[in-house]
Backbone bond lengths (Angstrom), bond angles and torsions (degrees), N, CA, C in turn:
res aa  C-N    CA-C-N  psi(-1)  N-CA   C-N-CA  omega(-1)  CA-C   N-CA-C  phi
1 X - - - 1.460 - - 1.516 106.29 -
2 X 1.298 112.05 163.09 1.486 121.80 173.83 1.572 111.48 -67.86
3 X 1.244 117.48 165.15 1.483 120.36 174.03 1.513 108.33 -70.47
4 X 1.310 115.69 157.11 1.473 119.58 176.22 1.504 104.73 -117.83
5 X 1.381 114.17 123.02 1.451 122.33 176.58 1.521 109.79 -102.39
6 X 1.221 119.40 117.15 1.507 124.40 -178.86 1.467 109.18 -105.57
7 X 1.346 116.34 124.52 1.422 122.14 172.54 1.556 112.08 -98.10
8 X 1.351 115.93 119.25 1.411 120.68 178.11 1.543 110.72 -80.13
9 X 1.305 121.19 116.90 1.409 122.95 -168.18 1.586 111.71 -140.72
10 X 1.307 114.80 148.22 1.424 125.01 178.39 1.542 106.32 -109.12
11 X 1.361 116.27 149.95 1.395 119.84 173.51 1.553 106.52 -72.74
12 X 1.451 115.66 132.53 1.458 119.51 -177.84 1.450 116.13 -70.23
13 X 1.222 119.91 67.68 1.510 126.10 -177.90 1.594 105.95 -93.36
14 X 1.299 114.95 128.72 1.555 119.15 175.98 1.506 111.10 -52.31
15 X 1.342 116.34 133.73 1.461 119.65 -178.60 1.465 116.36 83.09
16 X 1.355 118.55 -6.47 1.497 123.26 -176.37 1.496 112.31 -115.84
17 X 1.386 115.46 -15.46 1.484 120.57 -179.36 1.505 111.71 -129.80
18 X 1.318 117.16 145.21 1.422 121.02 173.90 1.597 111.45 52.95
19 X 1.325 117.04 45.35 1.449 119.70 -176.70 1.485 109.17 -69.07
20 X 1.284 122.30 -20.79 1.475 119.38 -179.45 1.488 113.20 -76.71
21 X 1.344 115.91 -3.72 1.459 118.71 174.68 1.575 111.17 -85.54
22 X 1.400 114.97 -5.70 1.423 119.05 -175.15 1.528 108.89 -121.57
23 X 1.331 117.72 127.47 1.400 124.88 -15.70 1.512 113.84 -73.18
24 X 1.255 119.86 167.22 1.442 130.24 18.97 1.586 115.49 -89.64
25 X 1.361 114.77 -18.67 1.511 115.65 174.94 1.495 110.86 -75.12
26 X 1.245 111.71 148.70 1.512 118.72 169.57 1.525 111.33 -70.42
27 X 1.292 120.25 163.48 1.421 124.32 177.14 1.452 112.78 -61.33
28 X 1.366 117.33 -37.86 1.458 122.52 176.09 1.465 111.16 -63.81
29 X 1.367 122.17 -43.50 1.405 124.28 -177.26 1.550 110.38 -73.51
30 X 1.283 120.01 -29.75 1.444 124.44 175.32 1.500 110.06 -65.29
31 X 1.310 115.42 -39.21 1.520 120.76 178.28 1.463 107.63 -73.26
32 X 1.324 122.03 -33.39 1.422 120.47 176.67 1.545 113.13 -64.32
33 X 1.350 114.27 -38.86 1.494 118.94 175.63 1.545 111.98 -62.07
34 X 1.381 111.27 -44.00 1.448 112.51 -177.82 1.545 111.18 -67.86
35 X 1.293 118.55 -31.07 1.520 122.69 177.17 1.569 105.97 -64.73
36 X 1.361 119.62 -39.12 1.395 119.33 178.57 1.554 111.48 -69.72
37 X 1.355 116.11 -34.23 1.472 119.07 174.79 1.519 107.64 -59.03
38 X 1.338 120.17 -51.50 1.449 124.09 -178.74 1.552 112.67 -54.17
39 X 1.359 112.32 -45.56 1.514 114.64 -177.28 1.506 111.16 -69.77
40 X 1.264 122.12 -35.62 1.506 124.45 174.95 1.432 109.17 -64.20
41 X 1.336 120.23 -48.17 1.469 124.15 -175.64 1.488 110.42 -63.32
42 X 1.321 119.56 -46.53 1.403 125.49 179.95 1.537 112.71 -60.04
43 X 1.340 114.80 -39.86 1.441 123.79 -177.71 1.533 106.62 -67.16
44 X 1.280 118.17 -46.58 1.532 119.69 -178.41 1.438 115.21 -72.50
45 X 1.407 115.30 -42.11 1.448 118.03 -177.55 1.577 111.20 -72.33
46 X 1.351 112.01 -27.53 1.457 115.50 177.86 1.539 117.41 -66.94
47 X 1.363 112.72 -12.91 1.488 116.84 179.11 1.499 114.90 -89.95
48 X 1.395 115.23 -6.24 1.491 118.51 -173.57 1.480 112.24 -70.95
49 X 1.319 116.45 132.20 1.463 118.86 175.27 1.528 108.53 -77.47
50 X 1.326 117.59 168.64 1.424 124.61 168.79 1.516 110.68 63.64
51 X 1.263 120.79 19.89 1.528 119.56 178.37 1.510 109.24 -149.95
52 X 1.321 114.42 155.55 1.474 120.95 172.80 1.536 108.95 -111.49
53 X 1.280 115.41 142.36 1.486 118.41 -175.94 1.523 108.01 -93.30
54 X 1.344 114.92 149.62 1.432 122.70 172.30 1.566 110.12 -144.15
55 X 1.278 115.05 150.56 1.464 121.49 174.92 1.525 110.76 -117.04
56 X 1.318 116.22 122.12 1.462 121.02 170.22 1.479 106.36 -101.46
57 X 1.350 113.38 111.94 1.492 119.55 -166.97 1.507 110.15 -105.54
58 X 1.309 114.30 154.02 1.394 125.99 174.87 1.552 110.00 -137.93
59 X 1.327 120.62 137.75 1.482 127.87 -5.22 1.567 108.66 -75.74
60 X 1.347 113.73 178.02 1.444 120.01 -174.37 1.559 110.71 -59.88
61 X 1.313 112.75 -32.31 1.507 119.93 -175.59 1.563 110.13 -72.96
62 X 1.360 115.95 -8.36 1.509 116.22 -179.48 1.495 110.28 -83.14
63 X 1.347 119.99 -0.12 1.504 121.34 -178.32 1.528 112.06 -44.18
64 X 1.400 119.22 -54.16 1.475 118.15 -178.14 1.450 114.57 -54.05
65 X 1.391 116.12 -42.50 1.453 119.70 -176.04 1.525 107.79 -63.13
66 X 1.353 120.68 -47.89 1.414 122.84 -178.03 1.506 115.40 -67.76
67 X 1.362 113.37 -30.85 1.404 117.54 -179.40 1.581 107.50 -67.91
68 X 1.313 117.43 -37.03 1.476 121.38 176.98 1.493 111.46 -70.53
69 X 1.294 117.35 -36.35 1.497 122.66 -178.49 1.521 112.96 -74.28
70 X 1.334 116.21 -35.89 1.453 121.51 -172.64 1.515 112.06 -64.86
71 X 1.314 119.01 145.35 1.470 123.04 172.49 1.498 111.84 -63.87
72 X 1.322 116.15 155.70 1.489 123.21 -179.40 1.594 109.34 -55.72
73 X 1.226 113.11 133.12 1.544 118.16 177.54 1.489 114.66 90.95
74 X 1.458 115.64 -9.70 1.486 115.65 178.59 1.543 112.73 -73.71
75 X 1.289 114.74 147.96 1.467 118.45 172.43 1.501 109.71 -84.15
76 X 1.301 117.09 141.46 1.505 121.63 172.56 1.502 112.50 -128.34
77 X 1.291 116.11 126.27 1.490 119.14 -178.66 1.546 108.72 -149.36
78 X 1.306 117.96 153.98 1.409 119.80 -178.22 1.513 113.16 -78.79
79 X 1.446 117.18 149.07 1.444 120.20 171.68 1.571 106.16 -70.06
80 X 1.353 111.16 140.66 1.482 114.92 178.77 1.522 109.33 -127.00
81 X 1.311 114.97 137.59 1.497 119.27 176.16 1.482 109.18 129.16
82 X 1.351 120.29 153.07 1.447 127.15 -174.79 1.582 109.24 -74.17
83 X 1.250 120.86 -27.54 1.491 121.03 -178.17 1.502 111.79 -134.90
84 X 1.370 114.38 173.69 1.463 114.76 -179.96 1.423 116.56 -59.85
85 X 1.293 118.37 -41.66 1.454 123.52 179.13 1.467 111.78 -57.07
86 X 1.339 121.52 -46.97 1.399 126.35 -179.56 1.533 108.63 -64.88
87 X 1.390 118.34 -39.00 1.414 120.95 -178.19 1.493 113.14 -67.65
88 X 1.298 113.21 -42.03 1.553 119.78 175.50 1.506 110.39 -58.26
89 X 1.410 116.55 -53.46 1.480 120.02 -179.25 1.538 111.80 -58.18
90 X 1.326 116.41 -41.45 1.523 120.27 179.14 1.542 112.04 -64.41
91 X 1.295 116.71 -38.59 1.501 119.39 178.92 1.461 109.49 -67.29
92 X 1.304 119.39 -46.52 1.459 121.78 176.95 1.545 111.00 -59.48
93 X 1.336 118.09 -44.24 1.416 119.79 178.12 1.516 114.36 -60.05
94 X 1.313 115.79 -40.06 1.499 118.44 178.45 1.476 109.99 -64.57
95 X 1.336 119.07 -43.73 1.441 121.08 -175.15 1.511 110.99 -68.54
96 X 1.243 120.06 -35.64 1.460 122.48 178.46 1.535 112.27 -72.76
97 X 1.395 115.40 -31.02 1.425 122.57 175.22 1.487 110.64 -65.93
98 X 1.339 116.48 -34.09 1.467 120.33 -179.73 1.526 112.97 -78.56
99 X 1.329 115.02 -0.29 1.492 117.61 174.44 1.533 116.46 107.34
100 X 1.306 118.45 -9.18 1.489 119.21 -179.73 1.504 112.26 -70.46
101 X 1.358 118.46 138.65 1.385 122.99 -179.45 1.492 114.19 -100.95
102 X 1.336 117.96 -14.61 1.480 122.81 172.15 1.497 107.08 -129.29
103 X 1.322 115.91 123.71 1.404 120.93 178.21 1.580 115.99 -129.50
104 X 1.323 115.34 130.23 1.400 121.22 -177.83 1.526 111.81 -120.55
105 X 1.296 117.68 141.58 1.437 121.93 174.89 1.492 106.65 -125.85
106 X 1.387 115.68 129.68 1.473 122.78 178.71 1.481 113.81 -123.86
107 X 1.281 116.82 160.79 1.562 121.98 -174.69 1.565 106.15 -86.06
108 X 1.327 109.01 -178.91 1.498 116.45 175.96 1.597 107.35 -122.30
109 X 1.357 116.10 22.13 1.481 121.07 -178.87 1.503 110.26 -98.14
110 X 1.302 121.20 -5.00 1.397 122.25 -174.71 1.570 111.85 -125.26
111 X 1.344 117.69 75.36 1.493 117.89 -170.97 1.574 114.46 -68.22
112 X 1.360 115.20 -16.11 1.415 118.66 179.75 1.562 111.21 -97.77
113 X 1.288 120.28 12.38 1.422 121.45 -178.91 1.543 112.01 -67.25
114 X 1.390 117.67 121.77 1.507 115.31 -174.15 1.488 110.63 -70.68
115 X 1.318 118.35 143.86 1.413 123.56 175.18 1.490 114.97 -60.48
116 X 1.323 117.98 -23.10 1.484 125.12 177.08 1.471 110.50 -57.45
117 X 1.335 116.82 -40.34 1.442 119.07 -178.75 1.593 113.20 -66.93
118 X 1.342 112.55 -38.74 1.455 117.39 179.08 1.554 109.40 -64.97
119 X 1.406 114.00 -48.28 1.403 120.05 178.19 1.512 114.22 -54.92
120 X 1.327 114.40 -41.52 1.480 121.06 -178.66 1.583 107.67 -67.53
121 X 1.340 118.51 -32.49 1.451 119.63 176.34 1.555 110.58 -64.90
122 X 1.336 113.38 -46.56 1.487 116.44 -177.72 1.558 109.38 -62.27
123 X 1.363 119.14 -42.48 1.389 121.31 -175.25 1.547 109.72 -68.81
124 X 1.332 115.79 -31.77 1.516 118.45 -178.72 1.461 105.81 -67.76
125 X 1.272 120.94 -43.28 1.508 122.91 179.85 1.469 111.33 -62.53
126 X 1.360 113.60 -41.43 1.499 119.70 -174.62 1.574 115.01 -71.47
127 X 1.349 112.96 -33.85 1.399 115.26 -173.38 1.534 120.02 -112.79
128 X 1.349 108.87 -12.71 1.533 112.85 -175.49 1.531 112.35 -113.20
129 X 1.319 113.96 -173.55 1.489 123.33 -179.90 1.440 116.45 -77.94
130 X 1.388 116.80 -9.09 1.468 119.02 -172.81 1.522 111.27 -67.70
131 X 1.350 117.65 135.58 1.414 121.67 170.87 1.532 115.35 -92.96
132 X 1.416 112.28 -16.84 1.517 115.65 -174.57 1.560 104.29 -145.68
133 X 1.249 116.62 134.82 1.445 120.79 174.67 1.551 106.38 -119.11
134 X 1.359 119.01 134.05 1.361 123.97 178.81 1.511 110.35 -128.96
135 X 1.386 119.36 142.24 1.358 124.86 173.28 1.458 111.74 -106.22
136 X 1.281 125.54 101.79 1.509 124.32 -171.20 1.571 110.93 -73.18
137 X 1.301 109.79 147.01 1.524 119.43 168.96 1.500 106.30 -101.00
138 X 1.350 117.46 147.89 1.491 119.67 177.59 1.577 112.15 -62.51
139 X 1.327 120.81 -16.24 1.436 123.32 -178.72 1.579 113.09 -91.21
140 X 1.330 113.11 4.13 1.483 114.29 172.16 1.509 112.42 105.40
141 X 1.307 118.42 -3.49 1.472 119.62 179.63 1.551 109.72 -101.33
142 X 1.347 115.74 -147.39 1.451 117.87 172.75 1.523 108.94 -154.38
143 X 1.354 114.71 148.48 1.452 122.28 -177.88 1.507 114.05 -90.93
144 X 1.373 114.63 -18.65 1.475 119.39 -179.54 1.474 108.00 -151.31
145 X 1.342 111.47 146.20 1.436 123.61 173.34 1.528 111.65 -134.05
146 X 1.308 117.79 128.40 1.524 120.10 -177.60 1.481 110.19 -129.82
147 X 1.346 115.87 141.81 1.472 121.20 176.99 1.560 111.94 -140.08
148 X 1.377 111.25 164.38 1.434 119.48 179.67 1.519 112.48 -106.67
149 X 1.374 117.20 -11.16 1.400 119.84 174.95 1.542 106.93 -160.60
150 X 1.324 117.73 162.23 1.495 119.46 179.05 1.453 113.86 -52.05
151 X 1.271 116.75 137.64 1.502 122.45 177.05 1.571 109.67 -143.38
152 X 1.290 115.63 62.50 1.498 117.54 -172.95 1.555 113.52 -59.06
153 X 1.406 114.44 -28.12 1.468 112.53 -179.83 1.469 113.04 -74.54
154 X 1.221 120.76 -13.38 1.495 123.89 177.29 1.550 107.95 -62.55
155 X 1.314 120.43 -32.31 1.405 121.63 -173.89 1.548 113.13 -98.04
156 X 1.279 116.56 14.11 1.452 122.56 179.14 1.520 111.25 -97.96
157 X 1.374 116.03 142.48 1.437 118.11 -179.75 1.500 117.29 73.72
158 X 1.294 116.10 18.97 1.482 119.74 -178.81 1.572 109.88 -96.00
159 X 1.304 118.01 129.92 1.448 124.80 174.20 1.645 107.95 -76.82
160 X 1.315 112.12 83.10 1.519 115.52 -175.73 1.490 109.12 -65.68
161 X 1.403 110.91 152.20 1.513 121.01 176.78 1.569 111.02 64.27
162 X 1.280 116.30 31.21 1.507 121.81 174.71 1.524 109.47 -132.56
163 X 1.292 113.40 171.09 1.483 122.15 -177.41 1.507 112.26 -72.04
164 X 1.308 120.52 -4.45 1.444 126.19 -176.91 1.497 114.36 -104.54
165 X 1.338 118.74 5.33 1.478 121.34 -178.20 1.502 113.62 -54.81
166 X 1.328 112.76 -52.19 1.508 119.48 179.32 1.481 113.56 -59.49
167 X 1.399 113.24 -47.13 1.422 117.14 176.69 1.483 117.45 -63.28
168 X 1.336 113.88 -41.63 1.453 118.97 175.94 1.537 112.81 -60.31
169 X 1.322 115.15 -40.00 1.433 122.04 178.86 1.553 112.43 -65.70
170 X 1.314 116.38 -45.17 1.429 123.11 178.93 1.632 109.01 -62.12
171 X 1.372 116.64 -34.58 1.426 117.42 178.16 1.536 108.04 -71.11
172 X 1.304 119.78 -41.78 1.494 123.57 176.37 1.557 107.67 -55.78
173 X 1.314 113.89 -46.88 1.534 116.20 -173.99 1.554 107.44 -63.03
174 X 1.321 114.56 -42.19 1.543 115.72 176.75 1.485 113.99 -58.51
175 X 1.344 116.02 -41.80 1.459 119.58 -176.69 1.596 106.56 -66.82
176 X 1.280 116.58 -35.39 1.493 123.07 -179.36 1.495 114.41 -81.78
177 X 1.347 116.82 -0.86 1.479 124.55 179.42 1.603 110.66 61.17
178 X 1.302 114.89 39.02 1.420 118.85 177.17 1.512 116.10 -91.86
179 X 1.315 120.69 136.19 1.423 122.27 173.83 1.525 110.15 -80.67
180 X 1.320 116.55 130.14 1.447 123.10 -168.41 1.576 110.69 -114.95
181 X 1.254 116.22 137.60 1.491 121.00 170.75 1.474 107.11 -121.85
182 X 1.344 114.76 131.17 1.493 121.85 -179.08 1.522 108.08 -104.69
183 X 1.391 117.65 126.19 1.405 120.77 172.84 1.481 110.79 -80.48
184 X 1.402 117.62 171.00 1.457 120.75 177.91 1.559 107.50 -61.02
185 X 1.333 113.17 145.38 1.503 113.92 178.41 1.497 113.34 -70.44
186 X 1.381 114.98 153.26 1.466 119.79 -179.65 1.527 105.11 -144.44
187 X 1.358 118.11 137.62 1.539 119.50 -178.92 1.522 110.58 -76.49
188 X 1.278 113.03 145.21 1.441 121.05 168.22 1.539 107.56 -100.30
189 X 1.335 117.68 170.09 1.415 121.43 -177.08 1.555 109.51 -124.01
190 X 1.336 114.59 97.45 1.425 120.21 -174.66 1.493 114.77 -110.97
191 X 1.325 117.70 -28.85 1.493 122.50 -172.22 1.529 108.33 -121.01
192 X 1.324 115.24 166.93 1.444 121.66 177.82 1.515 108.81 -60.16
193 X 1.370 117.64 -38.37 1.470 118.89 178.59 1.544 108.41 -63.34
194 X 1.315 119.12 -38.25 1.521 118.93 179.07 1.520 105.26 -66.26
195 X 1.271 123.20 -37.67 1.419 122.72 -175.81 1.495 110.85 -68.16
196 X 1.312 117.83 -36.39 1.457 118.91 177.38 1.522 109.51 -70.74
197 X 1.299 118.10 -35.80 1.448 121.10 176.12 1.553 112.21 -62.93
198 X 1.346 115.97 -41.58 1.457 120.18 176.07 1.535 109.50 -63.59
199 X 1.289 118.57 -40.98 1.492 118.17 -179.25 1.530 112.77 -67.71
200 X 1.316 114.36 -21.41 1.472 117.43 178.09 1.444 116.12 -82.80
201 X 1.359 117.34 -10.44 1.453 118.40 177.24 1.535 109.10 -125.17
202 X 1.351 114.99 89.45 1.489 121.31 -177.63 1.461 111.48 -59.07
203 X 1.341 119.17 142.26 1.487 118.89 178.72 1.498 112.09 -63.91
204 X 1.320 114.72 151.46 1.404 121.55 174.43 1.555 112.50 -69.21
205 X 1.300 116.78 155.82 1.506 118.38 177.79 1.481 112.06 -51.45
206 X 1.387 119.71 132.66 1.400 125.71 -179.61 1.504 115.60 70.09
207 X 1.368 119.83 4.72 1.391 122.65 178.25 1.514 108.49 -91.56
208 X 1.315 118.24 155.90 1.491 123.09 -177.31 1.562 108.26 -69.90
209 X 1.362 111.74 157.13 1.460 119.87 171.09 1.568 112.50 102.71
210 X 1.385 120.68 9.31 1.394 120.41 -176.84 1.561 109.48 -68.19
211 X 1.283 116.19 -39.36 1.532 118.74 -177.79 1.539 108.75 -64.32
212 X 1.337 114.53 -41.95 1.459 118.87 -178.45 1.523 111.06 -66.49
213 X 1.320 114.72 -43.05 1.413 122.62 179.29 1.548 112.95 -54.75
214 X 1.344 112.33 -52.80 1.446 117.75 -179.39 1.549 112.41 -63.10
215 X 1.356 116.51 -41.58 1.447 118.50 173.98 1.512 115.31 -58.55
216 X 1.357 115.75 -44.69 1.425 119.13 -175.36 1.574 109.49 -68.03
217 X 1.365 110.88 -43.49 1.512 113.03 177.53 1.507 114.86 -56.56
218 X 1.350 113.99 -40.82 1.476 116.81 179.84 1.517 112.59 -65.84
219 X 1.241 114.36 -43.66 1.532 118.77 -176.98 1.523 108.45 -66.62
220 X 1.314 116.06 -48.16 1.517 116.13 -179.85 1.497 112.50 -62.57
221 X 1.288 117.62 -38.25 1.462 120.31 178.43 1.600 111.93 -62.14
222 X 1.325 113.52 -31.17 1.427 118.22 179.73 1.521 117.48 -76.70
223 X 1.355 114.06 -7.97 1.477 114.78 -179.42 1.498 115.66 -75.01
224 X 1.253 121.80 154.71 1.432 122.81 171.14 1.486 110.64 -57.07
225 X 1.271 114.60 152.33 1.527 121.31 -174.28 1.514 110.19 -57.15
226 X 1.308 119.06 -43.71 1.483 120.99 -177.23 1.547 111.91 -66.08
227 X 1.352 117.09 -33.94 1.466 118.61 179.15 1.453 112.18 -77.67
228 X 1.327 120.81 -21.58 1.434 122.20 -179.17 1.474 114.25 -64.73
229 X 1.382 115.22 -23.09 1.442 119.67 -172.30 1.472 110.69 -107.23
230 X 1.373 120.02 -6.49 1.430 124.03 -178.05 1.542 108.27 -85.49
231 X 1.362 113.66 143.99 1.471 120.16 173.90 1.561 110.21 -80.77
């Protein structure tokens, strides 16, 4: 079968997504940015050959929203588990149970992530000795994780949402005797400073992220002068 690419996504509800953008953005505007992120990511990931798209949505009640948003043929299912580690392990388990031999999970914090990197991750798992592929973020996390079989222990004992996520994961992989391949790093966008940095580097022609870039530029331009320069 083709690889399965799972996008972990939240419903863009004001006050529930990208809360570190507020202030200076309002909760409504932060949700608008996240909606643009989702649309750019789905557009870019939907072009990838050799893979099927899936959305792991949160909360469970957001299933109708994501079913409408998802491209035709995409799987949509809720994230399950009390914490991120459990939700990742459950999503991988479901995908492998469905018969997929290569499974990737990516974030929604990098709307300009090129599809070529995701495709390279899938091909690395399919053709090489790697058991685990990770796409590092400069902040110490990762934007993508890929496996060839269930590895629930990989996601245990991780200090999630900290600068040690990647390091913790590599330590777990070493303990589990897993061969690891690291992709080139790519920034995620978590803070208002990240958002300003993103707005300062316009996407290249035909590169992903145009919708997000225009949305962010418009919202930042509309801020009072004092807030434009505050972190």
